[in-house]
All heavy atoms as an XYZ file, in Angstrom:
870
protein
N     102.805    170.744     69.727
C     102.424    169.579     70.555
C     101.470    170.177     71.597
O     101.583    171.263     72.114
C     103.586    168.978     71.239
C     104.257    167.998     70.630
S     105.505    167.176     71.571
C     106.111    166.073     70.288
N     100.666    169.131     72.119
C      99.809    169.464     73.116
C      98.460    168.836     73.081
O      98.141    168.110     72.124
N      97.756    168.806     74.002
C      96.307    168.179     73.926
C      95.243    169.260     74.137
O      95.632    170.378     74.215
C      96.144    167.223     75.178
O      96.295    167.971     76.379
C      97.345    166.219     75.325
N      94.076    168.878     74.114
C      93.098    169.846     74.140
C      92.695    170.428     75.690
O      91.872    171.163     75.764
C      91.685    169.217     73.584
C      91.834    169.067     71.984
O      92.551    169.717     71.550
O      91.143    168.118     71.613
N      93.432    169.787     76.550
C      93.262    170.167     77.832
C      94.072    171.281     78.339
O      95.221    171.412     78.025
C      93.643    168.967     78.889
C      92.761    167.681     78.595
C      93.688    169.268     80.330
C      93.123    166.427     79.219
N      93.373    172.385     78.838
C      94.116    173.545     79.410
C      95.183    173.295     80.363
O      95.000    172.497     81.191
C      93.094    174.578     79.859
C      93.704    175.999     80.025
C      92.574    176.923     80.477
O      91.396    176.767     79.982
O      92.992    177.867     81.065
N      96.248    173.910     80.193
C      97.401    173.806     81.038
C      97.858    172.328     81.162
O      98.385    171.848     82.336
C      97.130    174.273     82.469
C      96.741    175.838     82.486
O      97.529    176.495     81.766
N      95.747    176.193     83.307
N      97.726    171.551     80.064
C      98.168    170.141     80.162
C      99.737    170.102     80.300
O     100.471    171.028     80.163
C      97.868    169.484     78.857
C      98.503    170.169     77.648
O      99.068    171.194     77.670
O      98.346    169.518     76.487
N     100.219    169.005     80.873
C     101.609    168.767     81.019
C     102.117    167.572     80.182
O     101.462    166.492     80.063
C     101.904    168.264     82.564
C     101.671    169.350     83.471
O     102.162    170.359     83.396
N     100.783    169.224     84.470
N     103.010    167.871     79.491
C     103.523    166.919     78.392
C     105.080    166.570     78.796
O     105.789    167.436     79.155
C     103.544    167.528     76.955
C     102.112    167.911     76.608
C     104.190    166.548     75.982
C     101.962    168.696     75.436
N     105.339    165.282     78.787
C     106.674    164.982     79.045
C     107.324    164.379     77.797
O     106.671    163.692     77.067
C     106.770    163.582     80.067
C     108.217    163.088     80.198
C     106.105    164.101     81.339
N     108.496    164.844     77.479
C     109.171    164.486     76.262
C     110.478    163.930     76.683
O     111.324    164.634     77.431
C     109.475    165.535     75.180
C     108.171    166.122     74.840
C     110.232    165.136     74.156
C     108.201    167.340     74.014
N     110.812    162.540     76.526
C     112.095    162.015     76.912
C     112.766    161.544     75.898
O     112.275    161.022     74.713
C     111.762    160.831     77.768
C     111.121    160.989     79.162
C     110.809    159.623     79.857
C     112.012    161.847     80.101
N     114.227    161.617     75.872
C     115.023    160.941     74.970
C     115.770    159.919     75.751
O     116.488    160.389     76.722
C     116.060    161.964     74.291
O     115.217    162.955     73.545
C     117.092    161.320     73.276
N     115.763    158.659     75.281
C     116.318    157.655     76.066
C     117.321    156.824     75.197
O     117.199    156.707     73.966
C     115.214    156.730     76.476
C     114.141    157.201     77.338
C     112.950    156.621     77.425
C     114.507    157.627     78.771
N     118.410    156.421     75.859
C     119.403    155.589     75.218
C     119.003    154.151     75.324
O     118.944    153.736     76.496
C     120.792    155.981     75.565
C     121.903    155.288     74.868
C     121.960    155.671     73.405
C     123.263    155.748     75.507
N     118.704    153.460     74.244
C     118.354    152.036     74.268
C     119.612    151.198     74.592
O     120.712    151.560     74.336
N     119.383    150.142     75.264
C     120.510    149.140     75.780
C     120.961    148.386     74.525
O     120.114    148.050     73.575
C     120.093    148.316     76.798
O     118.933    147.526     76.568
N     122.178    148.052     74.361
C     122.816    147.277     73.305
C     122.429    145.770     73.625
O     122.807    145.231     74.747
C     124.224    147.562     73.220
C     124.628    148.810     72.602
C     124.303    148.916     71.230
O     124.642    148.063     70.376
O     123.551    149.764     70.774
N     121.865    145.143     72.672
C     121.710    143.665     72.738
C     122.540    142.924     71.707
O     122.997    143.657     70.785
C     120.180    143.329     72.730
C     119.503    143.813     73.888
O     119.872    143.643     75.064
N     118.356    144.423     73.789
N     122.223    141.728     71.523
C     123.061    140.918     70.551
C     122.679    141.009     69.163
O     123.444    141.038     68.297
C     123.045    139.470     70.929
C     123.636    139.019     72.342
C     123.533    137.566     72.602
C     125.125    139.419     72.354
N     121.369    141.107     68.912
C     120.844    141.262     67.540
C     119.917    142.422     67.429
O     119.359    142.901     68.354
C     120.002    140.033     67.078
O     118.840    139.956     68.034
C     120.866    138.740     67.392
N     119.589    142.794     66.083
C     118.804    143.979     65.789
C     117.263    143.593     66.482
O     116.704    144.440     66.972
C     118.738    144.244     64.302
N     117.012    142.434     66.311
C     115.654    142.040     66.775
C     115.528    142.132     68.253
O     114.535    142.677     68.822
C     115.170    140.708     66.334
C     113.777    140.186     66.552
C     113.308    138.971     65.925
C     111.870    138.730     66.204
N     111.447    137.565     65.468
N     116.523    141.677     68.958
C     116.618    141.870     70.412
C     116.547    143.395     70.778
O     115.994    143.735     71.679
C     117.778    141.195     70.977
C     117.734    139.669     70.921
S     119.192    138.751     71.474
C     119.118    139.095     73.137
N     117.229    144.175     70.051
C     117.365    145.561     70.472
C     115.807    146.226     70.232
O     115.346    146.869     71.097
C     118.210    146.380     69.397
C     119.626    146.144     69.625
C     120.407    146.964     68.751
C     121.902    146.506     68.744
N     122.755    147.224     67.834
N     115.223    145.871     69.152
C     113.758    146.418     68.876
C     112.885    145.873     70.034
O     112.124    146.635     70.565
C     113.264    145.938     67.546
N     113.107    144.641     70.289
C     112.043    144.059     71.462
C     112.361    144.810     72.741
O     111.370    145.085     73.428
C     112.263    142.479     71.448
C     111.634    141.767     70.341
O     110.690    142.227     69.818
N     112.068    140.597     69.975
N     113.629    145.099     72.888
C     113.943    145.704     74.277
C     113.364    147.094     74.293
O     112.901    147.502     75.391
N     113.373    147.857     73.187
C     112.858    149.212     73.239
C     111.423    149.160     73.363
O     110.799    149.944     74.169
C     113.175    149.895     71.857
C     114.712    150.142     71.623
C     114.684    150.948     70.170
C     115.336    150.920     72.640
N     110.620    148.102     72.661
C     109.232    148.188     72.863
C     108.898    147.745     74.378
O     107.965    148.418     74.926
C     108.579    147.114     71.981
C     108.734    147.669     70.394
C     109.343    146.651     69.566
C     108.396    148.789     69.946
C     109.533    147.034     68.140
C     108.557    149.154     68.708
C     109.133    148.282     67.733
N     109.470    146.832     74.936
C     109.303    146.378     76.260
C     109.573    147.449     77.296
O     108.886    147.751     78.256
C     110.011    145.083     76.581
C     109.363    143.876     75.912
C     110.341    142.590     75.937
O     111.251    142.614     76.691
O     110.039    141.756     75.213
N     110.631    148.127     77.105
C     111.104    149.243     77.917
C     110.124    150.426     77.884
O     109.886    151.126     78.811
C     112.492    149.821     77.655
C     113.718    148.653     77.991
O     113.362    147.753     78.712
O     114.735    148.921     77.618
N     109.574    150.575     76.718
C     108.661    151.679     76.574
C     107.329    151.367     77.447
O     106.796    152.313     78.080
C     108.054    151.790     75.035
O     109.035    152.106     74.322
N     106.992    150.175     77.523
C     105.959    149.812     78.488
C     106.193    150.354     79.901
O     105.350    150.929     80.618
C     105.621    148.413     78.537
C     105.116    147.672     77.264
O     104.763    148.445     76.271
N     104.802    146.472     77.195
N     107.383    149.957     80.352
C     107.759    150.406     81.791
C     107.765    151.890     81.919
O     107.261    152.421     82.931
C     109.158    149.756     82.114
C     109.661    150.239     83.442
C     109.197    148.241     82.028
N     108.438    152.500     80.972
C     108.492    154.032     80.997
C     107.198    154.599     80.949
O     106.875    155.536     81.803
C     109.440    154.609     79.933
C     109.552    156.025     79.924
C     110.870    153.953     80.043
N     106.329    154.205     80.045
C     104.893    154.929     79.981
C     104.162    154.634     81.219
O     103.486    155.526     81.816
C     104.100    154.449     78.920
C     104.445    155.025     77.596
C     104.808    154.230     76.461
C     104.434    156.357     77.385
C     105.120    154.893     75.204
C     104.800    156.969     76.221
C     105.095    156.196     75.191
N     104.314    153.454     81.869
C     103.539    153.249     83.158
C     104.091    153.949     84.318
O     103.270    154.455     85.061
C     103.569    151.658     83.493
C     102.696    150.983     82.420
C     102.821    149.512     82.702
O     102.322    148.897     83.706
N     103.322    148.601     81.851
N     105.353    154.250     84.321
C     105.997    155.111     85.337
C     105.517    156.536     85.096
O     105.237    157.165     86.070
C     107.547    154.905     85.230
O     108.083    155.763     86.274
N     105.652    157.106     84.039
C     105.318    158.388     83.631
C     103.879    158.760     84.005
O     103.578    159.765     84.576
C     105.710    158.791     82.194
C     106.981    158.764     81.762
C     107.091    159.030     80.206
C     107.717    159.981     82.394
N     102.913    157.945     83.559
C     101.575    158.150     83.802
C     100.999    157.944     85.285
O      99.872    158.209     85.609
C     100.700    157.458     82.769
C     100.635    158.059     81.381
C     101.352    157.598     80.331
C     100.013    159.249     81.189
C     101.268    158.136     79.097
C     100.063    159.924     79.955
C     100.673    159.400     78.896
N     102.018    157.498     86.123
C     101.610    157.474     87.468
C     101.376    158.801     88.152
O     100.689    159.056     89.006
C     102.720    156.793     88.338
C     102.769    155.298     88.276
C     103.856    154.691     89.152
O     104.557    155.479     89.782
O     104.072    153.366     89.004
N     102.088    159.691     87.541
C     101.995    161.161     87.737
C     100.663    161.560     87.078
O     100.601    161.730     85.917
C     103.104    162.037     87.291
C     102.859    163.551     87.672
O     101.861    164.083     87.838
N     104.029    164.193     87.691
N      99.495    161.886     87.747
C      98.187    162.233     87.310
C      98.219    163.621     86.560
O      97.290    163.946     85.847
C      97.218    162.194     88.414
O      97.484    163.156     89.368
C      97.075    160.844     88.870
N      99.317    164.422     86.709
C      99.403    165.598     86.021
C      99.875    165.533     84.543
O      99.643    166.385     83.645
C     100.372    166.584     86.675
C      99.820    167.076     87.966
O      98.581    167.088     88.038
O     100.724    167.526     88.949
N     100.465    164.327     84.155
C     100.869    164.126     82.729
C      99.755    163.755     81.878
O      99.035    162.754     82.136
C     101.964    162.918     82.834
C     102.406    162.612     81.345
C     103.170    163.367     83.553
N      99.431    164.517     80.810
C      98.472    164.306     79.911
C      98.925    163.705     78.557
O      98.160    162.973     77.785
C      97.729    165.539     79.573
C      96.909    166.122     80.639
C      95.800    165.197     81.049
O      95.290    164.523     80.159
O      95.370    165.250     82.223
N     100.263    163.719     78.401
C     100.746    163.189     77.055
C     102.330    162.927     77.374
O     102.992    163.645     77.984
C     100.750    164.175     76.014
C     101.230    163.676     74.643
C     100.846    164.702     73.424
O      99.749    164.655     73.083
O     101.822    165.378     73.182
N     102.749    161.828     76.875
C     104.220    161.499     76.930
C     104.712    161.079     75.566
O     104.203    160.411     74.866
C     104.402    160.397     77.939
N     106.043    161.560     75.318
C     106.616    161.333     73.995
C     107.960    160.556     74.359
O     108.712    161.194     75.200
C     106.859    162.523     73.208
C     107.427    162.092     71.865
C     105.482    163.285     73.034
N     108.270    159.413     73.762
C     109.590    158.856     73.977
C     110.313    158.925     72.613
O     109.716    158.366     71.594
C     109.309    157.310     74.358
C     108.494    156.989     75.723
C     108.537    155.574     75.978
C     109.004    157.783     76.829
N     111.514    159.358     72.742
C     112.408    159.181     71.477
C     113.579    158.188     72.085
O     114.204    158.458     73.072
C     113.117    160.577     71.282
C     112.202    161.493     70.691
C     111.521    162.442     71.369
C     112.015    161.515     69.294
C     110.739    163.493     70.722
C     111.288    162.555     68.574
C     110.611    163.316     69.340
N     113.575    157.033     71.402
C     114.666    156.217     71.716
C     115.962    156.287     70.790
O     115.704    156.495     69.595
C     114.042    154.734     71.576
C     113.193    154.360     72.597
C     111.743    154.216     72.700
C     113.629    153.937     73.988
N     111.395    153.864     73.948
C     112.475    153.636     74.652
C     114.915    153.740     74.540
C     112.535    153.118     76.076
C     114.955    153.199     75.945
C     113.742    153.055     76.670
N     117.063    156.115     71.297
C     118.208    156.378     70.552
C     119.003    155.073     70.668
O     119.087    154.311     71.675
C     119.052    157.523     71.028
C     118.478    158.818     70.869
C     119.400    160.040     71.145
O     120.320    159.841     71.886
N     119.206    161.131     70.603
N     119.745    154.782     69.529
C     120.651    153.530     69.559
C     121.885    154.153     68.846
O     121.856    155.120     67.997
C     120.219    152.393     68.863
C     119.069    151.658     69.512
C     118.537    150.571     68.680
C     119.677    150.961     70.778
N     123.023    153.589     69.162
C     124.350    153.930     68.375
C     124.112    153.455     66.791
O     123.642    152.356     66.537
C     125.421    153.073     68.883
C     124.884    152.747     70.275
C     123.422    152.635     70.232
N     124.197    154.339     65.825
C     124.092    154.124     64.413
C     125.369    154.456     63.778
O     125.861    155.578     63.996
C     122.969    155.054     63.862
C     122.790    154.775     62.288
C     121.602    154.571     64.610
N     125.893    153.478     62.841
C     126.988    153.753     62.198
C     126.615    154.309     60.821
O     125.823    153.730     60.140
C     127.844    152.507     62.063
O     128.214    152.103     63.381
C     129.258    152.812     61.390
N     127.251    155.397     60.458
C     126.935    155.949     59.132
C     127.818    155.422     58.013
O     128.672    154.545     58.210
C     127.104    157.541     59.004
C     128.411    158.003     59.339
O     129.509    157.256     59.130
O     128.512    159.327     59.647
N     127.653    155.834     56.654
C     128.351    155.372     55.666
C     129.854    155.461     55.710
O     130.590    154.827     55.015
C     127.800    155.771     54.267
O     127.867    157.188     54.258
N     130.296    156.407     56.565
C     131.697    156.639     56.617
C     132.432    155.872     57.748
O     133.458    156.057     58.133
C     132.067    158.144     56.827
O     131.453    158.713     57.917
C     131.547    158.958     55.520
N     131.507    155.106     58.551
C     132.051    154.281     59.530
C     131.995    154.965     60.885
O     132.535    154.455     61.876
N     131.458    156.170     60.988
C     131.287    156.828     62.221
C     130.132    156.541     62.908
O     128.990    156.616     62.291
C     131.483    158.389     62.020
C     132.733    158.836     61.416
O     133.896    158.441     61.970
N     132.711    159.473     60.351
N     130.195    156.311     64.292
C     129.026    155.901     65.040
C     128.585    157.063     66.016
O     129.477    157.606     66.561
C     129.325    154.579     65.792
O     129.606    153.517     64.820
C     128.176    154.129     66.638
N     127.347    157.291     66.096
C     126.885    158.255     67.158
C     125.369    157.830     67.387
O     124.713    157.071     66.724
C     126.747    159.650     66.426
O     126.003    159.757     65.332
N     124.904    158.359     68.585
C     123.715    157.926     69.024
C     122.595    158.752     68.190
O     122.627    160.049     68.060
C     123.378    158.348     70.562
C     124.276    157.507     71.324
O     124.603    156.419     70.970
O     124.619    158.082     72.470
N     121.658    158.112     67.606
C     120.558    158.672     66.806
C     119.229    158.208     67.116
O     119.024    157.128     67.642
C     120.791    158.286     65.286
C     122.114    158.668     64.746
C     122.113    160.071     64.403
C     123.422    160.470     63.654
N     123.701    161.851     63.454
N     118.280    159.148     67.114
C     116.864    158.689     67.227
C     116.326    157.464     66.314
O     116.613    157.647     65.132
C     115.922    159.859     66.998
C     115.981    160.869     68.162
O     116.509    160.642     69.203
N     115.518    162.066     67.777
N     115.867    156.431     66.877
C     115.497    155.418     65.991
C     113.971    155.006     66.233
O     113.470    154.341     65.259
C     116.275    154.058     66.373
C     117.815    154.315     65.982
C     116.181    153.689     67.824
N     113.506    155.535     67.304
C     112.037    155.268     67.507
C     111.300    156.388     68.300
O     111.927    156.854     69.196
C     111.785    153.898     68.254
C     110.513    153.443     68.577
C     109.677    153.170     67.420
C     110.596    152.211     69.669
N     110.092    156.706     67.792
C     109.329    157.731     68.564
C     107.955    157.215     68.769
O     107.335    156.717     67.944
C     109.260    159.011     67.719
C     108.343    160.130     68.287
C     108.305    161.256     67.399
C     107.265    162.364     67.926
N     106.867    163.276     66.978
N     107.515    157.300     70.015
C     106.177    156.804     70.480
C     105.514    157.808     71.392
O     106.151    158.393     72.241
C     106.218    155.521     71.246
C     106.960    154.519     70.467
C     104.690    154.998     71.619
C     107.235    153.203     71.376
N     104.245    158.297     70.891
C     103.581    159.275     71.676
C     102.187    158.706     72.171
O     101.385    158.079     71.461
C     103.149    160.578     70.757
O     104.372    161.129     70.260
C     102.395    161.612     71.690
N     101.876    158.731     73.459
C     100.631    158.422     74.180
C     100.101    159.538     74.905
O     100.812    160.161     75.468
C     100.900    157.238     75.105
C     101.263    155.747     74.522
C     101.308    154.769     75.663
C     100.361    155.331     73.496
N      98.759    159.703     74.819
C      97.954    160.525     75.634
C      97.458    159.705     76.775
O      97.476    158.526     76.817
C      96.871    161.063     74.935
O      95.910    159.982     74.506
C      97.145    161.974     73.702
N      97.094    160.378     77.841
C      96.561    159.708     79.087
C      95.379    158.832     78.623
O      95.195    157.841     79.187
C      96.150    160.735     80.023
C      95.449    160.078     81.326
C      95.347    160.925     82.504
N      96.699    161.161     83.024
C      97.405    160.397     83.735
N      97.074    159.173     83.904
N      98.693    160.798     84.108
N      94.405    159.339     77.733
C      93.207    158.486     77.382
C      93.649    157.261     76.771
O      93.234    156.231     77.020
C      92.400    159.362     76.424
C      91.581    160.388     77.140
O      91.394    160.416     78.222
O      91.141    161.363     76.202
N      94.658    157.288     75.920
C      95.281    156.050     75.283
C      95.880    155.125     76.309
O      95.508    153.893     76.243
C      96.103    156.258     74.076
O      95.362    157.040     73.195
C      96.724    155.045     73.475
N      96.642    155.718     77.152
C      97.294    154.905     78.211
C      96.229    154.135     79.019
O      96.478    152.987     79.362
C      98.246    155.892     79.058
C      98.713    155.218     80.363
C      99.796    154.418     80.250
C      98.066    155.435     81.580
C     100.318    153.788     81.401
C      98.500    154.777     82.577
C      99.617    154.001     82.561
N      95.318    154.957     79.483
C      94.233    154.303     80.363
C      93.403    153.335     79.611
O      92.859    152.544     80.422
C      93.410    155.428     81.059
C      94.199    156.268     81.970
C      93.364    157.443     82.572
O      92.120    157.701     82.181
O      93.904    158.053     83.482
N      93.376    153.158     78.457
C      92.568    152.182     77.586
C      93.419    150.899     77.300
O      92.769    149.960     76.815
C      92.139    152.766     76.255
C      90.908    153.645     76.477
O      90.039    153.532     77.256
N      90.924    154.698     75.701
N      94.662    150.973     77.647
C      95.512    149.777     77.272
C      95.423    148.934     78.585
O      95.673    149.306     79.748
C      97.042    150.203     77.118
C      96.972    151.045     75.757
C      97.900    149.102     77.091
C      98.421    151.603     75.578
N      95.217    147.520     78.345
C      95.211    146.605     79.318
C      96.720    146.095     79.340
O      97.203    145.259     78.572
C      94.414    145.334     78.955
C      94.631    144.310     79.880
O      95.419    144.158     80.913
N      93.938    143.182     79.660
N      97.455    146.670     80.296
C      99.031    146.526     80.358
C      99.409    145.118     80.687
O     100.505    144.638     80.237
C      99.586    147.628     81.356
C      99.524    148.861     80.713
C      98.595    149.896     81.066
C     100.302    149.496     79.746
N      98.799    150.932     80.458
C      99.791    150.858     79.636
C     101.348    149.078     79.039
C     100.525    151.649     78.601
C     101.994    149.930     78.186
C     101.479    151.259     77.937
N      98.515    144.377     81.257
C      98.928    143.035     81.558
C      98.940    142.124     80.306
O      99.719    141.143     80.230
C      97.908    142.335     82.463
C      98.111    142.782     83.918
C      97.227    142.130     84.830
O      96.860    140.955     84.624
O      96.898    142.697     85.928
N      98.038    142.376     79.294
C      98.126    141.520     78.100
C      98.512    142.365     76.782
O      98.347    141.872     75.726
C      96.608    141.033     77.880
C      96.190    140.090     78.997
O      97.120    139.343     79.394
O      95.081    140.124     79.406
N      98.976    143.525     77.097
C      99.410    144.391     75.797
C     100.612    143.853     75.165
O     101.696    143.670     75.800
C      99.639    145.957     76.280
C     100.103    146.854     75.236
C      99.110    147.158     74.160
C     101.222    147.430     75.310
C      99.533    147.989     73.208
C     101.599    148.435     74.258
C     100.803    148.600     73.158
N     100.524    143.792     73.799
C     101.608    143.318     72.955
C     102.368    144.694     72.601
O     101.807    145.534     71.778
C     101.234    142.602     71.799
C     102.401    142.219     70.949
O     103.537    142.673     71.055
O     102.198    141.483     69.916
N     103.529    144.818     73.023
C     104.321    146.188     72.876
C     104.523    146.464     71.435
O     104.915    147.576     70.997
C     105.541    146.202     73.715
O     106.430    145.058     73.396
N     104.459    145.389     70.456
C     104.590    145.649     69.175
C     103.293    146.367     68.563
O     103.401    146.789     67.454
C     104.858    144.472     68.425
C     106.139    143.852     68.635
N     106.444    142.994     69.655
C     107.276    144.125     68.131
C     107.770    142.803     69.602
N     108.420    143.337     68.667
N     102.253    146.611     69.333
C     101.073    147.218     68.933
C     101.157    148.645     69.062
O     100.055    149.276     68.708
C      99.797    146.555     69.543
C      99.532    145.179     68.944
O      99.987    144.874     67.825
O      98.789    144.507     69.702
N     102.228    149.233     69.514
C     102.218    150.736     69.577
C     101.923    151.325     68.229
O     101.256    152.333     68.117
C     103.692    151.092     70.131
C     103.845    151.062     71.614
C     104.773    150.325     72.127
C     103.009    151.795     72.426
C     104.951    150.217     73.550
C     103.155    151.770     73.810
C     104.179    150.905     74.242
O     104.371    150.877     75.700
N     102.319    150.704     67.177
C     102.156    151.239     65.837
C     100.583    151.356     65.577
O     100.256    152.220     64.641
C     102.951    150.482     64.791
C     102.554    149.094     64.696
C     103.290    148.262     63.693
C     104.514    147.606     64.375
N     105.356    146.886     63.420
N      99.867    150.640     66.186
C      98.392    150.665     65.988
C      97.689    151.653     67.014
O      96.732    152.341     66.563
C      97.787    149.345     66.184
C      98.303    148.232     65.127
C      96.280    149.330     66.027
C      98.074    146.881     65.429
N      98.188    151.620     68.250
C      97.403    152.344     69.293
C      97.973    153.717     69.649
O      97.119    154.562     70.179
C      97.191    151.512     70.503
C      96.492    150.228     70.359
C      98.674    151.280     71.197
N      99.306    154.023     69.370
C      99.770    155.177     69.829
C      99.296    156.493     68.878
O      98.929    156.292     67.698
C     101.304    155.272     69.644
N      99.195    157.654     69.513
C      98.812    158.840     68.675
C      99.794    159.104     67.601
O      99.450    159.587     66.499
C      98.658    159.968     69.716
C      97.428    160.177     70.431
C      97.303    159.112     71.516
O      98.261    158.597     71.972
O      96.022    158.756     71.651
N     101.081    158.966     67.925
C     102.127    159.091     66.995
C     103.173    157.953     67.096
O     103.553    157.681     68.271
C     102.911    160.433     67.132
C     103.839    160.735     65.917
O     103.728    160.226     64.914
O     104.712    161.694     66.202
N     103.568    157.258     66.112
C     104.505    156.161     66.190
C     105.394    156.329     64.883
O     104.922    156.369     63.598
C     103.785    154.850     66.084
C     104.619    153.633     66.035
C     105.219    153.127     67.171
C     105.013    153.001     64.936
C     106.073    151.965     67.143
C     106.031    152.125     64.707
C     106.426    151.497     65.937
O     107.306    150.465     65.853
N     106.662    156.373     65.047
C     107.648    156.503     63.893
C     108.866    155.598     64.203
O     109.521    155.707     65.103
C     108.074    157.928     63.749
C     107.110    158.976     63.364
C     107.578    160.331     63.040
O     108.608    160.514     62.237
O     107.157    161.194     63.797
N     109.140    154.762     63.298
C     110.332    153.906     63.240
C     111.327    154.745     62.310
O     111.005    154.703     61.188
C     110.077    152.402     62.727
C     109.369    151.582     63.690
C     109.140    150.247     63.094
O     109.675    149.810     62.069
O     108.410    149.456     63.837
N     112.286    155.244     62.826
C     113.325    155.971     62.191
C     114.382    155.189     61.457
O     115.134    155.626     60.692
C     113.850    157.174     63.055
C     112.738    158.024     63.685
C     113.280    158.859     64.570
C     111.976    158.886     62.604
N     114.406    153.897     61.884
C     115.151    152.861     61.078
C     114.089    151.694     61.028
O     113.116    151.604     61.724
C     116.333    152.399     61.895
C     116.145    151.755     63.279
C     117.350    153.536     62.017
C     117.243    151.115     63.875
N     114.410    150.725     60.275
C     113.496    149.636     60.055
C     113.879    148.611     61.078
O     115.001    148.102     61.125
C     113.524    149.076     58.611
C     112.575    148.006     58.449
C     112.243    147.652     56.933
O     112.830    148.278     56.132
N     111.361    146.695     56.744
N     112.941    148.200     61.995
C     113.117    147.178     62.896
C     112.643    145.862     62.269
O     111.611    145.781     61.560
C     112.355    147.470     64.176
C     112.777    148.574     65.014
C     112.048    149.745     64.980
C     113.888    148.521     65.551
C     112.529    150.800     65.796
C     114.451    149.600     66.413
C     113.783    150.831     66.358
N     113.393    144.864     62.605
C     112.911    143.506     62.178
C     111.729    142.908     62.870
O     111.359    143.396     63.980
C     114.065    142.514     62.585
C     114.845    143.250     63.606
C     114.610    144.705     63.319
N     110.767    142.280     62.170
C     109.532    141.734     62.803
C     109.837    140.595     63.689
O     110.699    139.770     63.663
C     108.525    141.217     61.715
C     108.203    142.530     60.909
C     107.286    143.330     61.647
O     106.505    142.954     62.537
O     107.333    144.627     61.370
């Protein structure tokens, strides 16, 4: 990981998503919360890249539940600064992020 900038600072966060009523509400919450977290992280001008790993409780086939990574989003400072945050649709991370992975399928 890293950028082309010498001595760059990268933030990697693992966050526990909040439980909502439906899968769609959970997904929307993660995307909207990502907006808030990225804006807060990049207030620090030393941060050149930020990676968010979102976790939610996931129940496996044996009925056991544990917190698992469900979403990963990576933004560099350049991308962050090109986003118009007032009108940004948080579902567009899959288009604008340097790295975007849904580790479970989110409803549209």
